[in-house]
N, C-alpha and C positions, 0 to 999 in steps of 0.2 A: 711900177716896178715891185713894190712891196707885195701887192696882191699876186703878182706872178710868182714870186718866191714862195708865198704862202700856199699857192695852188700846188706847186711842186712838192712842198713839204707834206701837204695833206695827201697827195697822191702816193708818195713814198710810204707814209705811215699806213695808209689804207691798203696798199698792196701787201705789206708785211703782215698786217692784222688779218686780212682776208685769207692769206695763205695759211696762217696759223689756225684760223677757224676751220677752214676746209679740211686740212690735214687731221685736226683733232676729231672732227666728225667722221671722216673716213676710217680712221683708226678705231674709233668706237664701234662703227658698224662691223668692222672685221673682228674685233674682240668679242662682240656680243653675238655674232652670227651662230645660230644653231637651227638647222632645218626641222624645227619641232612646232607643230600647230599650237597656237596659244589662244585661249578663249574663243572668240567668234570663228576662228579658222577651223574649229572642229566640225563645223557644219558643211564645209566645202573641202573635202579631202581628195576627191578623184575627179577625172574629166567628166564623168557622168553627173556627179554632184553639181558641177559648174553649169552643165547644159540644163539640167532639171530646174535649177534655181536662177537661171540667167536674168529673168525679169521679175523675180519674186521680191517682195518688200522685205527689207531688213530694218527693223525698227521703223523709223519714219523715212528711210532712204530707199532709193533704187540703185544698188551698187553694181550696175551693169559693167562699168569700166573695170572695176576690181575683178569681177568674175571673168571678163574677157582676158585680162592679164593672167589670171590664174589658169585659164585654159591653155594659154600660150606657155605658161610655166610648166604645166603638166606635160606638154608635148616636147618642150626643148630642154628642160632641166629636171624632169622626174619629180615635180612638185617640191623642189628644194627652195622655192621662193626667190631664186636668183633673178628671174625675170622681173619680179615685183621690185626688188631692191634697185636693180639697174634702171628700171623705168623711173623710180623716184628720183634717182640722181640726175637722169637725163632731163626730167621735168624741171628740176630746180635750176639746172644750167640754162635751159631754154628760157625760163622765166627771168633769170638774171640778165641774159643777153637782150631780151625784149625790153626790160626797163632801161638798160643802157642806151638802146636804140631810141626809146621814147624821149630820153633827155636830149639826145642830139637833135631829134625831130622837133623838140619843143624850143630849140634855138640856142641851147648851151653847146656851142661848137668848140672845136679845138681838140687836138689829140690828148692833151693832158686832162681835159674835162671828161672826155669819153672814157679814158682809162680809169679816172677817179670814180666815175659813175659805175663802171663795170666792177671795180673792186668793192665798192660799197654794196652793190646788188648781190654779188657773189657771197660776201660775208654775211649779209642778212639772210640770204636764202639757205645758207649752210650752217648757220649757228646751231650749236649743239643743244641750246635750250629747247629746241623742237625734238628732243630725243625720242619721244613717243612715236612720232611720225617717221623718223629715220630708222629706228631699231625694230619696229614691228611692221612686217610686210603688209599686214591688213590695213595699215593707215595710208597706203598709196593714194587713195581717193582724196585725202586731204590736200595733197599736192595737186592732184588732177583738177579738182573743181575750181580752184583759184587761178591756176594757169589757164584753164579753158575760158574762164571769165575775162581775164586780161586779153587773151588772144581774140575773143569774140568782139570786144570793144575796139581793139586795134584793127581788126579786119574790116569792120564797117566804117572805120575812120580812114583807113589807108588804101584799101583796095576798091577801085572804081567798078561801077557796073554790077552785073549780076554775079560776077565772081566774088565780089565782096559780100553780097547777100548770102551766097552759098557757103563761103568760108565762115561767116559769122553764125549762120544757122548750124553748121556742123559743130562748131565750138560750143554753141549753146546746148546742143544735144549731148555732147560729152559732159558738160557741166551738170545737166539734169540727171545723167546716168552715173554721176559720181556721188553726189550728196544732195539732200533735199534742198539746201540753199541754192542749188543750181537753177531752180525756178526763178530766182531773183534776176539772173542774167536775162531770162526771157522777158521779164517785166521791164528791165532797164534798156534793152536794145532798141525798141521802137522810139522812145523819147530821144535817145542819143541820135538815131538816124534823122529825126526831125530837126534837132538842133544843128546837125551837120549839113542840113539842106539837101539830103538825098532825095531823088525823084519820088513822087508820090506812089507810083506803082511799086517801086522797090521797097519803100517803107510799108506799104500795105501787105506785100508778100511776106516781108520779115515779121510783121505783126501776126499774120496768119500762121506762119511756122511756129512762132513763139507760143501762140494759143494752142496749137496742136501738141506741142511738146508738154505744155502744162496739163493738157487733157490726158495725154498718155501717162504722165506721172500720177495723176489722180485716179486713173482707171482701176477700180477694185481696191482703192486705198482703204486701210483700216487703221484707226488710231491705236498705236501701241499701248497707250494708257487712256482708257475712256474717261477716267477721272481728271486727267490733266489735258486740257485743250487750250489753244491759244486764246480763246474767248475768256476762259476762266482766268488765265494769266493776265489778261488786260485789266482785270479788276485790281491788280496790284502794280500800278504803273511805276511807283517809286522803286519798288524792288527790282522790277524789270530794267529801269533806267540804271540803277546801281550795277546790276549784272552786266549790262551792255557797256558801260564806261569802264568797268574793271577788265572786261574782255579786251577792249581796245587799248587800255593803258598798261597791260601786263608786261611788255618787254622791259621797260625801265625798272619796274618793281622787281622783276626776276633778276636783273643784273645787279641791282643794289642789294637784294636779299642775300646773295652768296658772297658779297663783299663786306657788308656791314651787318653785324649781328643784331644791332638795335632795330633794324628794319623789320625783323621777323614778326614783331608784335603789331605792326602797322601795315601789313601787306595790302589789305583791302583798301584802306584809305589812300595809300600811295597810288595804287592802280586806278582807283576811281578818279583821283585828281588828275593824273596823267591822261586818262581817257577823256576827261572833260576838256583839257587843253588841246588834245588832238582833234576833238569834235569842233571846238571853237576855231582852230586854224583851218579845218576843212570847210566850215561854213563861210569863213572870211574869204578863203580862196575861191569858193564857188560864187560868192557875191561879187568878187572882182570880175570874174568872167561874165557874169550877167550884166553888170553895170557898164563894163567896158567891152563891148562885143568884139572889138579888134583884138583883144587879148585872148579870146576864146578860139585859139587855134585847135586843129584836130588832135594834136598830141596832148595838149593841156586838157582837152575834154576827155580823152582816154584816161589820163591820170585821175581826173575828178571822178569819173564813173567807177574806176577801181576803188577809190575811197568810199563812194556811195555803196558799192557792192559789199565791201567788208563791213561797213557800219550797219547796213541792213542785215547782213548775215549774223552779226553780233546780236542785234535786236531779235531776230527770228530765233536764234539759239536760246535766248533768255526766256522766250515764251514756252519752250518745252523743257527747261531745266530749272525752273524756279524752286522746285521742291528740294533740289540739292544744295541750295544756298549760293550766295555770291562767291564763296570760295571755289566752287566748281568752275567758274569762269577763268580761274588761274591754272587750269589743267595744261600740261605741256603741249598737247595737240593744238590748242587754240593760239599758241605763239606763231604758228605759220601764218594764219590770216592777219593777226595783229601786226606782225613784222611787215607784211605787204602793205598794210594800211599806212604805217609810218614811212615806209620807203616811197610810196606814191605821194604822200603828203610832203616829204622832204624834196622830192624831185619837182613837184608842182611849184613849190615856193622857190626852189633854185632857179626855175625859169622865169618867175615873176619878179623877184627882188631886183632892184636896180643896181647897176654899177658896183660900187665899193661894198655894198651890203650883200651881194649875191653869194659870196662864199660862206656866209653864216649858215646857210642850209646844209651844204655838204660837211662843213666843219662840225656841226652837231652830230651828224651821222658818223663821222670818223671817231669822235669821242665815244660814241656807243660801241663802235667796232673795237676800240681799245679795251673796253670792259668785256666784250665778247671773247677777245683773245685770252683773257685771264680766267675763263670759265671752265678750262679743261679739267681741273681736279674734280669739279662737281660731275662732269660727264663720266669720269672714271668711276666715281661712286655709284652712279646710275647703272653702268655696265656691270659692276660687281654685284649689285643687288639683283639685276636681271638674271645673272648666271646662278645665283643662289636660289632663285625662284624656279628656274627651269631645268637645271642640270640633273637634279635628283630624279625627276620624272623621265628625263631622257635615258639615264642609265638603267632605270627600272624597265622601261620599254625595250631597250636594246637587249637586256638580260632576260626578258620574258618573265619579269617578276610583277606581281600585282601589289602595288604600293599606293593605297588610297590616300595616304597622308601627303605624298608627293603629287599624285594626280590632281588633288584638290587645288593645288597651286596654279595649275594651267587650265583648269575648267571647273565650273561650279559643281558639276556632278561627276565624281570620279568614275562612276559606272559607265558613263558615256565614253570616257577616255579608254577604259579597259575594252569596251566593245568595239569602238570605232578604230582603235589601233590595229585591229586585225586587217582592216582595209589597207592600211599603209604597209603592213608586214607582207601581206599576200601579193600586193602589186609593186613592192619595193619602191615606195614613194617616200618623199620627205626624209626623215631620219634614216629610214631603211634603204635609201638610195645610195648612201655612202658606202664605199667598198668594205670597210671593216665591220659594218653592220651584219654581214653574212658570215662572220667567222665563228659565231656561237656554236659550240658543239663540235668544232674541228680542231685538229692539233695546231698548237702555236707555231711549231716549226714549219708548217705548210705555208705560213704567211710571212714569217720573219726569221732572220738569222739571229741566233742567241749570242749576245755579247757578254763578257765577264762582268761580275758584280762590281768590279772596280771602276767600270765605265759610268756609273751613276751613283747617286746618293738617295737615301729614302728608306721608308719602312712601311710595312703593313701593320697598323696599330690596333685596330679594333673591328668587331663585328657585332651586329645586333639583329636578332630574328625579326622578320617582317610578319605581322600577325594576319595579314590577308591571304596567306598561303598555307598549304598543309604543313604541319609542324616539322621543323628540321630541313626544309627545302629552300627557303629564301632568306637572304640576309642583306642588311645594309652594311657596307664595309667602309673603313676610313683609313687614312694614312697621310704620308707626305712624300714628295719626290722632287729631285733636282737633277737637271741634266747639265753637267759641267761643260760639255762641248758647246752648248748654246748659251751658257751662263744664264739660264732661266729654268722655269718649271716646264715640264712636258705637258702637253695638253691631254694626252690619252693614256689610260691605264688599262691593262688587260689582266683579268683574274683567271688563274689556271689551276686545275686540280692535279692530283698526284700523278695522273697518267699523261699530263701535258696537254690536256684538252681545255680549251677556252670555255669558262663557265660564267663569265661576267665581265662587266665593263665599268670603268671609272672615268671621271673627268676632274680636272684640277680647277678648283674655284675658291678654295679657302685661304684665309689669311692666317699665317702662323708666325707671329713675331717671336715666339719662344724658340723656333728653329733658327731664325736669323741670329738671335742672341747667343745661342749655344753652339752653333756649327759655323765656323768662320767662312768656309767656301760659299755658303748660301748668303746671297746679298739681297734677295727680294722676299717679301712676305707671302706672295701668292703661290705657295707651294703645297697647300693642303688639298688632298684629293678625297673624293667620296664616290661610292658606286654601289653596285648590287651584284649578288651572286645567286645563281639558281642551281640547285643540286638534286640528284636523285638518291643519294645516300651519303654516309659519312666519308669524308676524304680530307686530306691535307690540301689547303688552298694557299697559293702564293700569288704575289702581285708582280707584274712586269711593266716597265715603262715602254711604250711604243715610241721609239726615238724619232727625231724630226724627219729622217729620210723615209719613214713609213715602212721600211723593209728590215728593220732590226729592232731587237728588244733586249732590255737589260733587267735582270731580277732585282727586286727590292728585298731587304731583310725582313724577318719576322713572319714567316708563313704560319698559318693557324689551322687547327683541326676544326672543321665545321660539319654540321649535319649529324653530329654524334656528341659524346661526352667531351667537354671542354678540356 
């Protein structure tokens, strides 16, 4: 009776925490969204870029899946990365459902257990600690490779006959075409097929397909760093081991780091210790399945092979990242596989533990979910930092201003941004696919109805010349704005010259506690805006809020004479 009550309590808490985690991440994705290429994305801007580079090597990876999604994004959403983001969300949902199904298949039956497993899976899959993979569309392949691995193992275990071989082979191909560690799926599938007792012909064909996929991956392969090879890394086994364990133990370290300040100085140690515990539990679980063959059901073997895949991925990553130090193993993007590692480990032991001890496994996961639900403020800080990094470059590009200081924040070589941006501008892709991007040089009244100044609060406060342009033609501009109707800051600012022509753009991304302290109607700090102006001669420039309906604008105080004597 007590265990039944505990199960219901755990399920209720897990549902609440999972809902909070999912909503926090979705809100962060919405707040951070800006269809602006970032770093690696500047290499793939158009449909032709995707076609030309489809099978090309990217560092040590073959990112075919990302490029196929980018092609689809070009066709369906003008390169605004919406297809990539929706694909990422769909992958995580499918992965969560797959894990819940595996728990049921492993013998943990009952509606409450399945709901609890689903809530835990969804919370883990959507935790905002993985912000790098959720907020950068280029990271879609991090979700893809691990989902493909799980589905490959599940297919060979659950689908009989040649259909299972075909499904597993397809998933293995998707894994190899996502990230380099996808080749591990090819290496693990044949042994799993043998353990499952698949017919020899099926196993032989599966092994042949796996070998072919590895050969395709290696065809024309060139080491991104000739001085750093896996063989050289093997000469530092202890460093590699520390990296691998930190990679696997990162989730609890990250959860504790944002809750307890004292943890900050011991991050590596905590991650390594937790990784060691995880590896120990994985080895123990695997040993149970080997020693007790009756326990080695297909579902449990799938969970075990997911654990092996993630652990092997961590080790493989360590071989190519040792020069960056153990701290690099704690990068946000690696939380995706390490969370899957712990999820598979938890669910394996959930199915193995006897009677009254069985709930220990999901109870530990629910405790982690409770910590994840309290992670929201850190996610907000990440989103704000991202906006500060990218918004300046966005307004410069929209305003047709060359600003190398801002461009350097979104790509290592500002000249590449300046040159490649013309592709986006000419084809109306990414940032330039948004309706307001085409308003530069046109009258404001052609796009928005003017509202009285009393409809909003704010000011145009400052301007600074941008040195990368002819003197007196380009300026960085700043100010603050508040929209009383929405009780918040407007997202978009339009800069207009004396003739009423739009000459620049601004975005709201700055914290202004001074405004909150001095102007009572303003209740939130996120009211600072910054942008760029491009001029052909001296003129008075004013700033307007583009109101939430997108069809009306409100003037801010403090217009300035730019392009001539101050």
